[in-house]
Residue frames as qw, qx, qy, qz and C-alpha x, y, z in Angstrom:
[[0.495, 0.450, 0.600, 0.439, 8.20, -44.09, 18.44],
 [0.076, 0.968, 0.237, 0.031, 7.17, -40.44, 18.82],
 [0.402, -0.777, 0.293, 0.387, 10.71, -39.58, 19.89],
 [0.558, -0.058, 0.625, 0.543, 12.15, -41.26, 16.85],
 [0.343, 0.725, 0.523, 0.290, 9.65, -39.51, 14.59],
 [0.119, -0.981, -0.030, 0.150, 10.61, -36.19, 16.11],
 [0.503, -0.540, 0.478, 0.476, 14.28, -37.00, 15.65],
 [0.546, 0.269, 0.648, 0.457, 13.70, -38.06, 12.04],
 [0.218, 0.881, 0.381, 0.173, 11.90, -34.83, 11.30],
 [0.223, -0.955, 0.107, 0.162, 14.53, -32.65, 12.94],
 [0.627, -0.410, 0.481, 0.456, 17.73, -34.32, 11.78],
 [0.333, 0.696, -0.362, -0.523, 19.50, -33.79, 8.48],
 [0.824, 0.384, -0.356, -0.215, 20.62, -36.14, 5.71],
 [0.277, 0.456, -0.795, 0.288, 23.60, -37.44, 7.71],
 [0.408, -0.161, 0.688, -0.578, 21.45, -38.45, 10.69],
 [0.835, 0.240, 0.121, -0.480, 18.91, -40.12, 8.43],
 [0.654, 0.488, -0.575, -0.061, 21.67, -41.97, 6.58],
 [0.006, 0.357, -0.841, 0.406, 22.99, -43.31, 9.88],
 [0.628, 0.026, 0.512, -0.585, 19.51, -44.45, 10.90],
 [0.840, 0.386, -0.146, -0.353, 18.97, -46.19, 7.56],
 [0.428, 0.503, -0.742, 0.114, 22.39, -47.84, 7.80],
 [0.255, -0.222, 0.803, -0.492, 21.56, -49.22, 11.23],
 [0.771, 0.202, 0.267, -0.542, 18.21, -50.44, 9.94],
 [0.744, 0.478, -0.426, -0.192, 19.89, -52.22, 7.01],
 [0.188, 0.434, -0.833, 0.289, 22.47, -53.80, 9.32],
 [0.498, -0.089, 0.648, -0.569, 19.71, -55.01, 11.62],
 [0.836, 0.315, 0.029, -0.447, 17.68, -56.55, 8.79],
 [0.625, 0.506, -0.593, -0.029, 20.70, -58.30, 7.30],
 [0.015, 0.376, -0.835, 0.402, 21.96, -59.61, 10.63],
 [0.631, 0.007, 0.535, -0.561, 18.54, -60.94, 11.67],
 [0.838, 0.393, -0.179, -0.332, 18.07, -62.64, 8.30],
 [0.464, 0.495, -0.719, 0.150, 21.50, -64.20, 8.69],
 [0.283, -0.284, 0.750, -0.527, 20.75, -65.26, 12.27],
 [0.802, 0.138, 0.299, -0.499, 17.54, -67.03, 11.26],
 [0.782, 0.479, -0.363, -0.165, 19.23, -68.73, 8.28],
 [0.310, 0.475, -0.774, 0.281, 22.30, -69.91, 10.19],
 [0.495, -0.207, 0.637, -0.553, 20.17, -71.11, 13.11],
 [0.885, 0.245, 0.094, -0.385, 18.19, -73.30, 10.72],
 [0.681, 0.536, -0.499, 0.020, 21.29, -74.58, 8.92],
 [0.144, 0.477, -0.768, 0.402, 23.38, -75.31, 12.01],
 [0.625, -0.147, 0.543, -0.541, 20.57, -76.88, 14.02],
 [0.912, 0.305, -0.048, -0.270, 19.85, -79.20, 11.10],
 [0.533, 0.562, -0.608, 0.176, 23.54, -79.96, 10.79],
 [0.232, -0.436, 0.719, -0.490, 23.79, -80.76, 14.50],
 [0.803, 0.025, 0.420, -0.422, 21.05, -83.36, 14.06],
 [0.850, 0.481, -0.129, -0.170, 22.21, -84.75, 10.71],
 [0.330, 0.700, -0.625, 0.102, 25.97, -85.05, 11.03],
 [0.359, -0.369, 0.811, -0.276, 26.20, -87.56, 13.91],
 [0.809, 0.224, 0.449, -0.305, 23.50, -89.73, 12.31],
 [0.687, 0.673, -0.231, -0.146, 25.18, -89.55, 8.90],
 [0.154, 0.639, -0.742, 0.132, 28.59, -90.57, 10.22],
 [0.540, -0.184, 0.753, -0.328, 27.14, -93.37, 12.33],
 [0.834, 0.399, 0.257, -0.281, 25.16, -94.69, 9.36],
 [0.500, 0.725, -0.465, -0.094, 28.25, -94.51, 7.17],
 [0.012, 0.504, -0.845, 0.181, 30.41, -96.65, 9.41],
 [0.617, -0.001, 0.684, -0.389, 27.56, -99.07, 10.08],
 [0.740, 0.486, -0.172, -0.432, 27.13, -99.83, 6.36],
 [0.912, -0.115, 0.383, 0.094, 28.22, -103.32, 5.17],
 [0.707, 0.214, 0.334, 0.586, 30.13, -102.04, 2.11],
 [0.268, -0.272, 0.073, 0.921, 31.61, -98.84, 0.69],
 [0.057, -0.303, -0.568, -0.763, 28.93, -98.24, -1.93],
 [0.390, -0.675, -0.608, -0.148, 26.06, -98.46, 0.53],
 [0.463, -0.506, -0.291, 0.667, 28.03, -96.37, 3.01],
 [0.156, -0.039, 0.231, 0.960, 28.31, -93.56, 0.48],
 [0.240, -0.479, -0.618, -0.576, 24.60, -93.74, -0.34],
 [0.473, -0.661, -0.549, 0.198, 23.69, -93.51, 3.33],
 [0.387, -0.382, -0.106, 0.833, 26.02, -90.58, 3.88],
 [0.051, 0.154, 0.411, 0.897, 24.67, -88.74, 0.85],
 [0.322, -0.578, -0.646, -0.380, 21.07, -89.17, 1.97],
 [0.518, -0.693, -0.425, 0.264, 21.67, -87.92, 5.52],
 [0.434, -0.314, 0.022, 0.844, 24.26, -85.21, 4.86],
 [0.273, 0.819, 0.500, 0.070, 21.77, -82.55, 3.76],
 [0.075, -0.947, 0.107, 0.294, 24.24, -79.68, 4.16],
 [0.815, 0.537, -0.082, 0.202, 26.84, -81.48, 2.05],
 [0.134, -0.875, 0.440, -0.151, 29.77, -81.06, 4.44],
 [0.667, -0.382, 0.639, 0.003, 30.79, -84.69, 5.00],
 [0.855, 0.410, 0.316, 0.026, 30.29, -86.11, 1.51],
 [0.429, 0.856, -0.279, 0.076, 33.04, -83.94, -0.05],
 [0.339, -0.658, 0.667, -0.083, 35.51, -85.49, 2.39],
 [0.800, 0.032, 0.598, -0.024, 34.57, -88.99, 1.24],
 [0.705, 0.699, 0.111, 0.044, 34.82, -87.98, -2.41],
 [0.116, 0.881, -0.453, 0.075, 38.22, -86.43, -1.74],
 [0.547, -0.460, 0.697, -0.056, 39.48, -89.56, 0.01],
 [0.779, 0.212, 0.589, 0.039, 38.36, -91.79, -2.86],
 [0.494, 0.849, -0.078, -0.170, 39.58, -89.51, -5.66],
 [0.831, -0.038, 0.251, 0.494, 42.71, -90.12, -7.69],
 [0.129, -0.717, 0.209, 0.652, 45.27, -87.59, -8.81],
 [0.667, 0.706, -0.032, -0.236, 45.47, -86.72, -12.48],
 [0.903, 0.081, 0.189, 0.377, 48.02, -88.67, -14.49],
 [0.585, 0.425, 0.038, 0.690, 51.30, -86.84, -14.91],
 [0.206, -0.900, -0.053, -0.381, 50.52, -84.21, -12.27],
 [0.182, 0.543, -0.605, 0.553, 52.97, -83.12, -9.59],
 [0.634, -0.375, 0.355, -0.575, 50.55, -84.29, -6.90],
 [0.974, 0.070, -0.131, -0.170, 50.76, -87.83, -8.24],
 [0.587, 0.496, -0.541, 0.342, 54.50, -87.94, -7.62],
 [0.222, -0.474, 0.604, -0.601, 54.09, -87.82, -3.82],
 [0.029, -0.030, -0.984, 0.171, 53.10, -90.84, -1.69],
 [0.296, -0.460, -0.709, -0.446, 49.46, -91.91, -1.77],
 [0.395, -0.600, -0.582, 0.381, 48.94, -91.06, 1.91],
 [0.195, -0.355, -0.031, 0.914, 50.17, -87.50, 1.29],
 [0.120, -0.194, -0.574, -0.786, 47.88, -87.18, -1.72],
 [0.378, -0.564, -0.720, -0.144, 44.89, -88.26, 0.32],
 [0.371, -0.528, -0.402, 0.649, 45.83, -85.95, 3.19],
 [0.089, -0.145, 0.190, 0.967, 46.05, -82.96, 0.84],
 [0.257, -0.332, -0.640, -0.643, 42.68, -83.70, -0.75],
 [0.431, -0.586, -0.673, 0.133, 41.03, -84.22, 2.62],
 [0.299, -0.405, -0.235, 0.831, 42.47, -80.97, 3.93],
 [0.062, -0.021, -0.355, -0.933, 41.11, -79.05, 0.96],
 [0.378, -0.440, -0.709, -0.401, 37.69, -80.68, 1.26],
 [0.428, -0.547, -0.584, 0.421, 37.58, -79.97, 4.98],
 [0.172, -0.261, -0.042, 0.949, 38.47, -76.33, 4.40],
 [0.205, -0.203, -0.526, -0.800, 35.66, -76.06, 1.87],
 [0.446, -0.524, -0.719, -0.099, 33.11, -77.59, 4.24],
 [0.388, -0.509, -0.420, 0.644, 34.17, -75.32, 7.10],
 [0.064, -0.060, 0.187, 0.979, 34.06, -72.27, 4.84],
 [0.327, -0.411, -0.638, -0.564, 30.44, -73.14, 4.05],
 [0.498, -0.584, -0.614, 0.185, 29.59, -73.42, 7.75],
 [0.374, -0.424, -0.204, 0.799, 31.38, -70.17, 8.61],
 [0.142, 0.440, 0.450, 0.765, 29.57, -68.20, 5.93],
 [0.279, -0.780, -0.319, -0.460, 28.20, -64.99, 7.42],
 [0.683, -0.522, -0.314, 0.404, 30.30, -65.11, 10.59],
 [0.421, 0.013, 0.023, 0.907, 32.47, -62.19, 9.47],
 [0.140, -0.532, -0.346, -0.760, 29.37, -60.13, 8.73],
 [0.604, -0.683, -0.401, -0.091, 27.88, -60.82, 12.16],
 [0.653, -0.356, -0.182, 0.643, 31.17, -59.93, 13.84],
 [0.259, 0.222, 0.169, 0.925, 31.40, -56.73, 11.80],
 [0.330, -0.646, -0.387, -0.570, 27.84, -55.69, 12.67],
 [0.688, -0.609, -0.368, 0.143, 28.36, -56.49, 16.34],
 [0.612, -0.278, -0.092, 0.734, 31.58, -54.50, 16.57],
 [0.219, 0.150, 0.223, 0.938, 30.69, -51.45, 14.48],
 [0.202, -0.654, -0.575, -0.448, 26.98, -50.76, 15.05],
 [0.436, -0.730, -0.378, 0.367, 27.43, -49.30, 18.59],
 [0.363, -0.346, 0.134, 0.854, 29.93, -46.79, 17.20],
 [0.045, 0.342, 0.569, 0.747, 27.68, -45.98, 14.26],
 [0.322, -0.749, -0.567, -0.115, 24.83, -45.37, 16.70],
 [0.462, -0.618, -0.180, 0.610, 27.10, -43.21, 18.85],
 [0.261, -0.019, 0.344, 0.902, 28.10, -41.20, 15.81],
 [0.127, -0.573, -0.617, -0.524, 24.42, -40.70, 15.03],
 [0.422, -0.756, -0.446, 0.226, 23.83, -39.48, 18.57],
 [0.419, -0.432, 0.040, 0.797, 26.74, -37.04, 18.49],
 [0.135, 0.175, 0.489, 0.844, 25.69, -35.74, 15.09],
 [0.228, -0.679, -0.636, -0.286, 22.07, -35.41, 16.21],
 [0.424, -0.723, -0.306, 0.452, 23.07, -33.43, 19.29],
 [0.339, -0.246, 0.235, 0.877, 25.38, -31.22, 17.25],
 [0.020, 0.387, 0.608, 0.693, 22.67, -30.63, 14.66],
 [0.311, -0.761, -0.568, -0.036, 20.10, -29.79, 17.36],
 [0.430, -0.620, -0.142, 0.641, 22.48, -27.35, 19.10],
 [0.252, -0.014, 0.386, 0.887, 23.28, -25.62, 15.83],
 [0.110, -0.570, -0.636, -0.509, 19.60, -25.22, 15.04],
 [0.395, -0.783, -0.445, 0.179, 18.85, -23.83, 18.50],
 [0.426, -0.439, 0.029, 0.790, 21.79, -21.42, 18.40],
 [0.142, 0.200, 0.495, 0.833, 20.63, -20.08, 15.06],
 [0.260, -0.672, -0.587, -0.369, 17.13, -19.59, 16.41],
 [0.000, 0.501, -0.332, 0.800, 18.44, -17.91, 19.57],
 [0.755, -0.437, 0.013, -0.488, 16.36, -20.16, 21.85],
 [0.587, 0.234, -0.720, 0.286, 19.01, -21.97, 23.94],
 [0.500, -0.492, 0.386, -0.599, 17.81, -23.21, 27.33],
 [0.250, -0.200, 0.930, -0.180, 17.70, -26.42, 29.32],
 [0.644, 0.360, 0.530, -0.417, 14.16, -27.10, 28.19],
 [0.613, 0.682, -0.190, -0.351, 15.05, -26.54, 24.57],
 [0.186, 0.583, -0.789, -0.058, 18.18, -28.71, 24.77],
 [0.456, -0.177, 0.823, -0.289, 16.83, -31.69, 26.73],
 [0.784, 0.384, 0.305, -0.380, 14.26, -32.70, 24.12],
 [0.656, 0.660, -0.341, -0.136, 16.52, -32.88, 21.05],
 [0.014, 0.558, -0.813, 0.166, 19.34, -34.47, 23.08],
 [0.604, -0.050, 0.711, -0.357, 17.02, -37.17, 24.38],
 [0.810, 0.496, 0.124, -0.289, 15.75, -37.83, 20.89],
 [0.433, 0.704, -0.561, -0.044, 19.31, -38.07, 19.55],
 [0.316, -0.426, 0.816, -0.231, 20.15, -40.68, 22.18],
 [0.880, 0.218, 0.255, -0.336, 17.74, -42.99, 20.37],
 [0.657, 0.622, -0.422, -0.056, 20.56, -43.60, 17.91],
 [0.033, -0.512, 0.810, -0.286, 22.79, -45.00, 20.66],
 [0.662, -0.021, 0.623, -0.416, 20.03, -47.35, 21.76],
 [0.828, 0.482, -0.029, -0.284, 19.48, -48.36, 18.14],
 [0.393, 0.641, -0.657, 0.052, 23.16, -49.16, 17.71],
 [0.270, -0.311, 0.840, -0.352, 23.13, -51.39, 20.79],
 [0.772, 0.206, 0.400, -0.449, 19.90, -53.06, 19.66],
 [0.752, 0.563, -0.299, -0.168, 21.61, -53.98, 16.39],
 [0.222, 0.611, -0.736, 0.190, 24.87, -55.10, 17.99],
 [0.505, -0.318, 0.686, -0.416, 23.62, -57.34, 20.80],
 [0.908, 0.202, 0.266, -0.253, 21.77, -59.94, 18.67],
 [0.672, 0.645, -0.364, 0.026, 24.68, -60.03, 16.20],
 [0.010, 0.600, -0.735, 0.316, 27.22, -60.69, 18.95],
 [0.671, -0.156, 0.609, -0.393, 25.09, -63.33, 20.63],
 [0.890, 0.402, 0.060, -0.204, 24.45, -65.04, 17.30],
 [0.466, 0.692, -0.541, 0.107, 28.15, -64.97, 16.41],
 [0.223, -0.480, 0.773, -0.350, 29.14, -66.58, 19.71],
 [0.785, 0.041, 0.497, -0.368, 26.42, -69.24, 19.56],
 [0.832, 0.530, -0.093, -0.135, 27.14, -70.13, 15.94],
 [0.235, 0.696, -0.661, 0.152, 30.86, -70.28, 16.68],
 [0.485, -0.307, 0.751, -0.325, 30.20, -72.92, 19.31],
 [0.855, 0.289, 0.339, -0.265, 28.03, -75.00, 16.96],
 [0.645, 0.695, -0.317, -0.041, 30.57, -74.71, 14.15],
 [0.056, -0.624, 0.753, -0.200, 33.40, -75.79, 16.46],
 [0.700, -0.080, 0.649, -0.287, 31.43, -78.93, 17.38],
 [0.837, 0.512, 0.126, -0.145, 30.84, -79.74, 13.71],
 [0.351, 0.782, -0.514, 0.040, 34.50, -79.05, 12.93],
 [0.364, -0.455, 0.788, -0.199, 35.61, -81.58, 15.53],
 [0.805, 0.182, 0.523, -0.216, 33.30, -84.20, 14.06],
 [0.711, 0.695, -0.075, -0.077, 34.46, -83.52, 10.50],
 [0.101, 0.746, -0.652, 0.090, 38.13, -83.58, 11.50],
 [0.565, -0.251, 0.760, -0.200, 37.59, -86.92, 13.22],
 [0.827, 0.423, 0.326, -0.175, 35.82, -88.26, 10.14],
 [0.504, 0.793, -0.342, -0.030, 38.66, -87.07, 7.90],
 [0.182, -0.599, 0.767, -0.137, 41.20, -88.76, 10.16],
 [0.714, 0.011, 0.669, -0.205, 39.23, -92.01, 10.10],
 [0.764, 0.622, 0.075, -0.156, 38.90, -91.83, 6.32],
 [0.257, 0.784, -0.565, 0.003, 42.62, -91.37, 5.94],
 [0.389, -0.376, 0.825, -0.166, 43.26, -94.40, 8.10],
 [0.776, 0.264, 0.521, -0.238, 40.65, -96.46, 6.27],
 [0.656, 0.733, -0.108, -0.144, 41.96, -95.50, 2.82],
 [0.015, -0.705, 0.709, 0.007, 45.41, -96.63, 3.85],
 [0.500, -0.093, 0.855, -0.103, 44.08, -100.19, 4.02],
 [0.093, -0.028, -0.805, -0.585, 42.88, -102.22, 1.02],
 [0.565, 0.068, 0.197, -0.799, 39.15, -101.86, 0.51],
 [0.434, 0.099, 0.894, -0.053, 37.01, -104.97, 0.33]]
């Protein structure tokens, strides 16, 4: 902490801006990590139970009620609504076969559900890929700034250089500290989302098959 305080006092506006940018990226990524962990863990518990309860229901109305009560993230219910919807009278979509209409609606609903689950993934990937370079830029700028200050003062020696250089290297460590959690979170969430995507795709396929048969 003392090293960072020394660096903060010695650096200029550019170095401080880099440090604040890394801090903002860290806060945002950690907030996103906590939020997505809560959402996806709840989804992993809810989705299998919701789909099982849906197919175990004795009729379509009760099946929808069960699905709605268990699908707290609202990713499966839009697929059911899309499968049971009807195209608007006189529309171009109505001119194609019923199976094609249902397939198109299910595809759109599935894309919407997956977009909800993938929210924030681009941000985590961006933080994970750019923060090490931002930290490295902060280090290079800090070293350059320290060398300029020492050259102007005329006191250039190993002892005078080692301190400011070591303090500037804090920015590299800060960049890595921001990047590593973001990358790990991105990879873990990608795995959870892929599992949910497989379940939703299977549900959409089953709905399409079920809607092709007369409902009781």
